[in-house]
C-alpha positions as CSV (number, residue, x, y, z in Angstrom):
1,M,-6.0,5.6,20.2
2,Y,-4.6,2.1,21.0
3,G,-7.9,-0.1,21.0
4,S,-10.8,0.4,23.2
5,R,-11.1,-2.5,25.5
6,G,-15.1,-3.0,25.4
7,A,-15.0,-3.1,29.3
8,R,-18.3,-4.4,30.8
9,R,-20.8,-1.8,32.1
10,G,-21.3,-3.6,35.1
11,A,-22.4,-6.7,36.8
12,S,-26.0,-7.8,36.1
13,A,-28.5,-10.2,37.9
14,M,-28.8,-12.1,34.1
15,V,-25.3,-12.6,33.8
16,L,-24.5,-13.9,37.2
17,G,-27.4,-16.1,36.8
18,A,-26.3,-17.5,33.5
19,A,-22.9,-18.3,34.8
20,L,-24.4,-20.2,37.7
21,L,-27.0,-21.8,36.0
22,I,-24.1,-22.9,33.7
23,A,-22.3,-24.4,36.6
24,G,-25.3,-26.5,37.1
25,C,-25.5,-28.1,34.0
26,S,-22.1,-28.0,31.9
27,S,-20.4,-31.1,31.4
28,D,-18.1,-32.1,34.1
29,D,-15.6,-34.1,32.3
30,G,-14.1,-31.4,30.0
31,G,-15.8,-32.9,26.7
32,D,-17.5,-31.2,23.8
33,E,-20.9,-32.1,24.3
34,P,-23.5,-29.5,23.3
35,E,-24.2,-27.4,26.4
36,N,-27.1,-25.2,25.3
37,A,-30.1,-25.2,23.2
38,A,-27.6,-23.4,20.1
39,G,-25.4,-26.9,20.3
40,I,-22.5,-24.9,21.6
41,T,-19.5,-27.2,21.8
42,Q,-15.5,-26.4,22.4
43,Q,-12.2,-27.8,21.6
44,P,-10.7,-30.6,23.2
45,K,-9.5,-29.5,26.8
46,E,-5.7,-30.7,25.7
47,V,-5.8,-28.1,22.7
48,D,-7.3,-25.4,24.6
49,P,-8.2,-25.4,28.5
50,F,-10.1,-22.5,28.7
51,W,-14.0,-22.3,29.3
52,V,-16.6,-21.6,26.7
53,N,-19.4,-19.5,27.7
54,P,-22.5,-21.2,26.1
55,E,-24.7,-18.3,27.2
56,G,-22.5,-15.5,25.7
57,N,-23.6,-13.1,22.9
58,A,-22.4,-15.3,20.2
59,A,-24.0,-18.0,21.6
60,Q,-27.4,-16.4,21.9
61,Q,-26.8,-15.0,18.3
62,V,-26.5,-18.5,16.9
63,A,-29.8,-19.6,18.7
64,D,-31.4,-16.2,17.3
65,Y,-30.2,-16.8,13.7
66,E,-31.3,-20.4,13.5
67,K,-34.9,-19.4,15.0
68,A,-34.9,-17.1,12.1
69,G,-34.0,-19.6,9.7
70,K,-31.0,-17.9,8.8
71,D,-28.7,-21.3,8.9
72,T,-25.8,-19.9,7.1
73,D,-25.4,-16.8,9.3
74,A,-25.4,-19.1,12.2
75,E,-23.0,-21.3,11.3
76,Q,-20.5,-18.1,10.7
77,I,-21.5,-16.9,14.0
78,R,-20.8,-20.2,15.5
79,K,-17.1,-19.7,14.8
80,I,-17.1,-17.1,17.7
81,A,-19.4,-19.1,20.0
82,E,-17.5,-22.0,20.2
83,Q,-14.1,-20.2,21.1
84,P,-13.3,-18.8,24.7
85,T,-13.3,-15.6,25.2
86,G,-12.3,-13.4,28.2
87,E,-15.0,-12.6,30.8
88,W,-14.5,-8.7,31.8
89,I,-15.2,-8.5,35.0
90,G,-17.6,-5.4,36.2
91,P,-17.2,-3.0,38.7
92,E,-20.2,-3.6,41.0
93,N,-20.0,-7.0,42.0
94,P,-16.5,-8.6,41.3
95,E,-16.7,-11.5,43.9
96,D,-20.0,-12.6,42.6
97,E,-19.0,-12.3,39.0
98,A,-15.9,-13.9,39.8
99,R,-17.2,-16.7,41.6
100,G,-19.9,-17.3,39.1
101,F,-17.8,-17.7,36.3
102,T,-14.9,-19.8,37.8
103,E,-17.6,-22.2,39.6
104,A,-18.9,-22.8,35.7
105,A,-15.7,-23.2,34.4
106,D,-14.8,-25.6,37.2
107,K,-17.7,-27.6,36.6
108,A,-17.1,-28.0,33.1
109,G,-13.4,-29.1,33.9
110,R,-11.9,-26.1,32.3
111,T,-10.0,-22.7,33.5
112,A,-11.9,-19.5,33.7
113,L,-10.3,-16.6,31.5
114,L,-10.9,-13.3,33.5
115,V,-10.1,-9.8,32.4
116,L,-9.2,-7.2,35.1
117,Y,-10.1,-3.7,33.6
118,N,-10.7,-1.2,36.3
119,I,-7.9,0.7,37.3
120,P,-8.4,4.5,38.3
121,H,-8.1,7.0,35.2
122,R,-8.9,4.2,33.0
123,D,-8.4,4.6,29.2
124,C,-7.4,8.3,29.5
125,G,-11.0,9.7,28.7
126,Q,-11.8,7.7,25.6
127,Y,-14.7,5.5,24.8
128,S,-13.8,2.8,27.9
129,Q,-13.1,5.5,30.5
130,G,-14.0,5.2,34.2
131,G,-12.6,2.6,36.6
132,A,-12.6,2.5,40.2
133,A,-13.4,6.0,42.2
134,D,-9.7,5.9,44.0
135,G,-7.0,3.3,44.9
136,N,-8.7,2.0,47.8
137,A,-11.7,1.2,45.8
138,Y,-9.6,-0.5,43.6
139,R,-7.8,-2.4,46.3
140,D,-11.3,-3.5,47.6
141,W,-12.2,-4.3,44.1
142,I,-9.3,-6.8,43.8
143,D,-9.9,-8.2,47.1
144,G,-13.5,-8.8,45.6
145,V,-12.3,-10.8,42.5
146,A,-9.7,-12.9,44.7
147,K,-12.2,-13.8,47.0
148,G,-14.7,-15.2,44.2
149,I,-11.9,-17.1,42.5
150,G,-10.6,-18.9,45.6
151,D,-8.8,-22.0,45.1
152,R,-10.6,-22.5,41.5
153,S,-8.5,-22.4,38.2
154,A,-8.1,-19.0,36.7
155,T,-6.2,-17.1,34.0
156,I,-6.2,-13.3,34.5
157,I,-5.1,-10.5,31.8
158,L,-4.4,-7.7,34.4
159,E,-5.5,-4.1,33.4
160,P,-5.1,-3.8,29.7
161,D,-3.4,-0.5,28.6
162,A,-2.4,0.3,32.3
163,V,1.2,0.1,32.0
164,L,1.2,1.4,28.5
165,H,-0.7,4.8,29.3
166,L,1.9,5.3,32.0
167,V,4.6,5.2,29.2
168,D,2.7,7.2,26.4
169,G,2.3,10.2,28.4
170,C,-1.8,9.6,28.3
171,T,-2.0,9.2,31.8
172,P,-1.2,12.3,34.3
173,D,2.4,12.0,36.4
174,E,0.4,12.5,39.5
175,F,-1.1,9.0,39.1
176,H,1.7,7.0,38.0
177,E,3.0,5.9,41.4
178,E,-0.4,4.9,42.8
179,R,-1.1,2.9,39.4
180,Y,2.4,1.1,39.9
181,D,1.5,0.6,43.8
182,L,-2.0,-0.9,42.6
183,L,-0.7,-2.9,39.9
184,N,1.9,-4.6,42.0
185,G,-0.5,-5.4,44.8
186,A,-3.1,-6.7,42.3
187,V,-0.1,-9.3,41.2
188,E,0.5,-9.9,44.9
189,K,-3.1,-10.6,45.9
190,L,-3.9,-12.6,42.9
191,K,-0.8,-14.7,43.0
192,S,-1.3,-15.5,46.3
193,L,-4.4,-17.9,45.2
194,K,-3.8,-21.4,44.7
195,N,-4.8,-21.9,40.8
196,T,-4.5,-18.3,39.3
197,K,-2.6,-17.2,36.7
198,V,-1.7,-13.4,35.9
199,Y,-0.4,-12.0,32.8
200,V,0.2,-8.3,33.1
201,D,-0.9,-6.1,30.2
202,A,2.4,-4.9,27.8
203,G,0.7,-3.1,25.0
204,N,1.0,-4.0,21.2
205,V,3.6,-3.9,18.4
206,G,1.9,-0.9,16.9
207,W,2.6,1.7,19.6
208,G,6.3,1.7,20.4
209,D,9.2,0.0,21.4
210,P,10.3,-2.9,24.4
211,D,13.1,-0.7,25.3
212,Q,10.0,1.9,26.5
213,I,8.0,-0.3,28.7
214,F,10.3,-3.0,30.0
215,E,11.1,-0.9,33.1
216,P,7.6,0.1,33.5
217,L,6.3,-3.3,33.4
218,Q,9.1,-4.5,35.8
219,R,7.9,-1.6,38.2
220,A,4.4,-2.9,37.6
221,G,5.0,-6.3,39.1
222,I,6.0,-8.7,36.5
223,D,8.8,-10.6,38.4
224,Q,5.9,-11.6,40.8
225,A,3.4,-12.3,37.5
226,D,3.4,-15.3,35.3
227,G,3.6,-13.1,32.2
228,F,2.7,-10.5,30.2
229,S,-0.2,-9.9,27.9
230,V,0.1,-8.2,24.1
231,N,-2.0,-7.0,21.4
232,V,-5.3,-7.2,23.9
233,S,-8.2,-5.7,21.5
234,N,-5.9,-5.2,18.8
235,F,-5.4,-6.3,15.2
236,Y,-1.6,-6.6,14.7
237,R,-0.7,-9.9,13.2
238,T,0.5,-12.8,15.4
239,E,4.1,-13.2,13.8
240,D,4.6,-9.6,14.8
241,S,3.1,-9.8,18.0
242,I,5.3,-12.8,18.7
243,Q,8.5,-10.7,17.7
244,Y,7.5,-7.9,19.7
245,G,6.8,-10.2,22.9
246,K,10.0,-12.1,22.5
247,N,11.9,-8.8,22.3
248,L,10.1,-7.7,25.5
249,S,10.6,-11.1,27.3
250,A,14.3,-10.9,26.7
251,K,14.4,-7.6,29.1
252,V,12.2,-9.1,31.8
253,G,13.9,-12.3,32.6
254,N,12.6,-14.5,29.8
255,K,9.0,-14.0,31.0
256,P,6.4,-15.9,28.7
257,F,3.2,-13.9,27.4
258,V,0.3,-14.7,25.6
259,I,-1.4,-13.1,22.4
260,D,-4.7,-11.6,21.9
261,T,-5.6,-13.3,18.3
262,S,-9.2,-12.8,18.6
263,R,-9.6,-9.8,15.4
264,N,-6.1,-10.2,13.7
265,G,-6.4,-12.5,11.0
266,N,-6.0,-9.8,8.5
267,G,-3.7,-7.3,10.2
268,P,-4.3,-3.7,11.2
269,Y,-6.3,-1.4,9.2
270,E,-4.4,1.1,7.7
271,E,-6.9,3.6,6.1
272,G,-8.5,6.9,7.2
273,N,-6.8,8.9,10.1
274,P,-4.1,6.6,12.2
275,D,-5.6,7.9,15.4
276,E,-8.9,6.1,14.7
277,R,-8.1,2.5,13.0
278,W,-8.2,0.7,16.2
279,C,-11.9,1.7,16.4
280,N,-14.3,-0.8,14.9
281,P,-12.2,-1.3,11.5
282,P,-14.0,-2.5,8.7
283,G,-12.6,-5.6,6.9
284,R,-10.9,-7.3,10.0
285,A,-11.2,-11.5,10.6
286,L,-10.9,-13.5,13.1
287,G,-7.4,-14.9,14.1
288,E,-6.0,-18.0,15.2
289,T,-8.2,-19.8,17.3
290,P,-7.6,-19.9,21.2
291,T,-5.0,-22.9,21.9
292,T,-1.9,-23.6,24.1
293,K,-0.2,-25.5,21.5
294,T,1.7,-22.4,19.8
295,A,4.4,-24.3,19.0
296,D,6.8,-21.6,20.6
297,P,8.0,-22.1,24.4
298,L,7.7,-18.4,25.0
299,V,4.0,-18.2,23.8
300,D,2.0,-19.6,26.7
301,A,-1.4,-19.2,24.6
302,Y,-3.3,-17.4,21.9
303,V,-6.3,-16.2,23.5
304,W,-9.5,-14.2,22.5
305,V,-9.3,-11.4,25.3
306,K,-11.3,-9.1,23.3
307,R,-14.6,-10.6,22.4
308,P,-15.0,-10.5,18.8
309,G,-18.6,-9.0,17.8
310,E,-18.6,-6.4,20.8
311,S,-18.0,-2.9,19.6
312,D,-15.0,-1.1,20.1
313,G,-16.8,2.1,20.7
314,E,-19.3,4.8,19.2
315,C,-17.4,4.9,15.8
316,K,-18.0,3.8,12.4
317,G,-21.3,3.3,13.1
318,G,-20.9,1.1,16.1
319,P,-23.1,0.8,19.5
320,K,-21.1,1.9,22.8
321,A,-18.0,-0.1,23.7
322,G,-18.6,-3.7,24.9
323,D,-21.9,-3.9,23.1
324,W,-22.5,-6.9,20.9
325,W,-22.9,-5.9,17.3
326,A,-24.0,-8.6,15.4
327,E,-23.3,-7.1,12.0
328,Y,-19.7,-6.8,12.6
329,A,-19.5,-10.1,14.2
330,L,-20.8,-11.7,11.0
331,G,-17.9,-9.6,8.9
332,L,-15.5,-10.8,11.2
333,A,-16.6,-14.4,10.8
334,K,-17.3,-14.3,7.1
335,A,-13.5,-12.8,6.6
336,S,-12.1,-15.6,8.7
337,K,-10.4,-18.8,7.3
């Protein structure tokens, strides 16, 4: 109802191998030299410090289009491939994945942007349902992520929708206390690391009002965190998200926030069933490119948490949540400025 997160469906040897390979061959000066066969580059570090995965789905699509002689389409997808996007840590090998991504980022002189999305009873039975089997399994998973990161630089988006679904009635009451405890524990564990920032997810402008979520956000550990995230996997315009974030920030000690601008270039989809507008809506566009130069002291960064081109779920002809959908990616790119 609020945006399927497209969680990765588990670790794979291929993903981990690619991350470790990148760590061994990427530029170590934070520059913008091509790092793979598709010639993927990225913005200067001072504009955006986050790591671009030169072997991600978008980069592979660029290479495939170029090989097929579809140069125009390749250049469109390059708009996605050359921007840093969140790496969603899978449920099976959190330590290995976190280590692979942070080592690759560190080798390139960048910061890994990681998304943790494994809270028990996740997504209320929708397209990205699942999560850890129980509280102890989740704590072990967080411990694995922390071990994998170590002292390397990482910025974490913690549990999209987890607090929001405590507020909107989606998560049954009997799971509330445990979820607050798990989120607090996760923030505490991750913030004990030397170079890790944590942003607790705080929903989006379309679901309700900051008055409804600020106390739950406090109970979830926002005081210990670096800030909060808004608009993850959603489509609300940046200016509206800034206002939502500022209103919420004023209620939680003026904490800063980050905004997911990955697909909000044309704003939200306003046709059809309101309960389905979040799922692979047509006619959307890429939003502002990721940057820490936001010109607003409360907005720490524009980030692409949701990876553009990955499906929200099996709706409107899309594949399962998190799978790459080249046709949709191309539409996002072509519609963007």
